[in-house]
Residue, then its C-alpha position, 0 to 999 in steps of 0.5 A: m179299531v174303535q177307540l172310546n174317549s172319556t166323553s162316551k156314554s156307558r153302555n153298562t147302564q142297568l134296566p129296572k127290574c120286576p122280580t118274578g119270585i122265582q128264584g132261580l130266574d131271578e138270579i139268572t136275570n140278575g133281579g128279575l124281567p125287564q120293568g114295564r117292557p114286554t118280554l117274549v118267551c120262546g120255545s117249542a111245545g111243552c117246554g114250560k112257557t105256559l107255566l112260566g107265564m102262570e107262576f109269574l102271575v100267581r107270585g106276582a099277585t100273592q107276593y107282590g100284590e100285583p094285578g095280571v092278565f092271562i090270555v091264550v091264543l089257539p089256532k082255529n082247528k084247535i078251538k073247533n076240538l076244544q070241549l068246555 
């Protein structure tokens, strides 16, 4: 068992947060996503990753005046079937 003494640093420091503008998400993340850090969103097809990203960008632009960029990466076989 490891004992901490009074000179040990606390690991409960709070990261600065970037609010998403999405009420439920900001609540469960204690104020938003970590500010100035990348956030990886993982999940299976159709679970809402793209929708979350777009919602974050739109709310950031409309509610907070923040710029944003949306990048989509598709495999080659998907690009061949894509009709513009």
